[in-house]
Wavefront OBJ file of the C-alpha trace (Angstrom):
o trace
v -66.341 -2.854 144.465
v -64.247 -2.898 147.635
v -60.633 -1.586 147.703
v -58.226 -2.305 150.643
v -55.109 -0.408 151.299
v -53.384 -3.395 152.786
v -53.394 -1.896 156.252
v -56.758 -0.870 157.723
v -58.371 1.564 155.226
v -61.048 0.493 152.900
v -63.468 2.163 150.602
v -66.495 0.855 148.831
v -68.267 2.130 145.601
v -71.469 0.860 144.373
v -72.398 1.762 140.904
v -75.045 0.505 138.490
v -73.939 -0.170 134.897
v -76.095 -1.058 131.853
v -74.922 -3.565 129.363
v -76.296 -3.373 125.789
v -77.211 -6.523 123.838
v -74.477 -7.500 121.435
v -75.490 -8.063 117.796
v -74.788 -11.456 116.206
v -74.498 -11.682 112.462
v -74.115 -14.137 109.690
v -72.454 -13.322 106.387
v -72.867 -16.031 103.802
v -70.119 -16.667 101.201
v -70.063 -14.511 98.139
v -69.988 -15.949 94.612
v -67.188 -14.990 92.142
v -68.245 -12.378 89.634
v -66.752 -11.333 86.230
v -65.055 -8.068 86.428
v -67.364 -6.711 83.609
v -70.545 -7.830 85.386
v -73.185 -5.383 86.296
v -73.252 -4.084 90.001
v -75.036 -6.391 92.476
v -76.976 -5.739 95.583
v -75.529 -7.740 98.491
v -78.094 -9.383 100.811
v -75.706 -12.164 102.156
v -75.356 -10.649 105.696
v -77.909 -10.263 108.375
v -78.222 -9.639 112.177
v -79.772 -12.807 113.619
v -80.873 -11.971 117.169
v -83.606 -9.378 116.196
v -81.635 -6.404 117.412
v -82.662 -3.284 115.573
v -79.988 -1.202 113.896
v -78.205 -0.675 110.586
v -75.808 -2.759 108.531
v -73.385 -1.606 105.823
v -70.922 -3.257 103.499
v -67.518 -1.765 102.860
v -64.401 -2.558 100.802
v -63.142 -2.323 97.234
v -65.940 -1.908 94.686
v -68.754 -0.948 97.238
v -70.352 2.030 95.711
v -73.403 2.369 98.043
v -74.326 0.727 101.316
v -75.196 -2.634 99.759
v -73.985 -2.424 96.091
v -70.871 -4.000 94.736
v -69.483 -2.894 91.382
v -66.938 -5.510 90.132
v -65.643 -2.992 87.583
v -64.666 -0.429 90.280
v -63.079 -3.209 92.430
v -60.911 -4.448 89.383
v -60.050 -8.145 88.828
v -58.814 -10.072 91.800
v -59.756 -10.963 95.421
v -61.180 -8.340 97.746
v -62.278 -8.464 101.352
v -65.824 -7.176 101.916
v -66.803 -6.249 105.388
v -70.291 -6.069 106.815
v -70.694 -3.965 109.875
v -73.781 -3.918 111.950
v -74.370 -1.293 114.507
v -77.385 -1.726 116.816
v -79.623 1.173 117.937
v -78.008 0.656 121.358
v -74.519 1.566 119.948
v -73.069 -1.926 120.144
v -71.460 -3.177 116.870
v -69.828 -6.194 115.247
v -68.583 -7.179 111.824
v -67.881 -10.097 109.625
v -65.818 -10.397 106.431
v -66.000 -12.454 103.301
v -63.767 -12.807 100.222
v -65.302 -11.411 96.887
v -63.501 -12.604 93.719
v -63.815 -10.506 90.649
v -62.630 -12.487 87.637
v -61.282 -11.308 84.256
l 1 2 3 4 5 6 7 8 9 10 11 12 13 14 15 16 17 18 19 20 21 22 23 24 25 26 27 28 29 30 31 32 33 34 35 36 37 38 39 40 41 42 43 44 45 46 47 48 49 50 51 52 53 54 55 56 57 58 59 60 61 62 63 64 65 66 67 68 69 70 71 72 73 74 75 76 77 78 79 80 81 82 83 84 85 86 87 88 89 90 91 92 93 94 95 96 97 98 99 100 101 102
């Protein structure tokens, strides 16, 4: 990177930076559930480039990292977010609508 003062001064700085690989995920559509249905384990989201790391679901009715309890979410539409964080610290997320019906 070179900076000029506009007159005759200049300064140069060379620095090496490391870029981490960005995760890429797919999050398939979620099927509607009855509000009184038993809790379900979500498996619809995955990192697709082979990057190692951890993914978690969050939102109304999520009782553990991958478990959705429709009774805790109550009837209605809820946004469920899947967040994947690679071991390198880079993260991304995707969202799907989860409908809990009466």
